[in-house]
N, C-alpha and C positions, 0 to 999 in steps of 0.2 A: 332602308337599304340594307342588303345582307352583307355580313361581315366575312373576312377570310375564313374565320373559324368555322362558320355556318357552311361555307362552301366545302371545306376540308371535311367535316363530318358527312356533307351530303355525298362527296365521292367515296368516302370510306363505306358508308352504307349501301351505296350503289355497287360496289365492288364486292361486298359480302353477299348481297343479294344475288348477283349474277354467279358468284361462287357456289352458293346454295342451289341454285338452278341447275348449274352445270353437273354438281355431285348428285343431285336427286335423280336427273335424267339418266346419268351413267348407272347408278344403283338400278333404276327400273329397267334398263336394257339387259343388264347382267343378271339380275334376279328373276325376270319373267321366265325364261326356259327351266330355271329351278322349280318354280312354282307350277308349270305345267307338268314337270315329270312327277313331283311330289303330291299333288292335290288332285289330279285328273279332273278338272273342272267339266269336262264333256260328260263325265259319269255322273256328277252331281246334277247336271241340267236334266239327263235322262231319268234319273230317279226322281226328281221333283215332278216331271211331267207324267209319270206312271199314276194310274189310278190307285188310290190307298182306300177307298170305300165306294160302295155303290148304294144309290139312293133307291128307296122303295116307298111308295106313295100308297098309303091306305086311306080309308075314308076318314077326313079331318086331321090327319097327321103324317108326318114324314119320318121315315126310320132310315139310318144310315148303317150299313153293315160293313164291317171290316173285310177287306179282301185278303184272302190267304196268300201267303207268299208262294205256294206251290201251284195256286190256280192260274197265276199270270206267268209269262214268260220273264221271270225275274231271277237275278241271280242271289242266292239265299245269303251270302255273306257280303253284299254289295253295302248295305247300311253300315256293317261294321268296319269296312274299309274306308268309310268316308270320314269317320269320326275318331 
């Protein structure tokens, strides 16, 4: 049978867990707009989807050529703004 001390520890731990849950959610809701403004995740996704190399198949071998920055419609300073 559980003692009164175990029940008190359970209540305290449950309260601490609930407090942590509330604080973490409030932090997420407040910090997400700041993250959007600062890191521009849509630009990161667009950059990752762009082709960075083109494939050339020759007899028995495959060669990858780097895509030049100017040959695609790519912003030259996009990578430097990401990091």
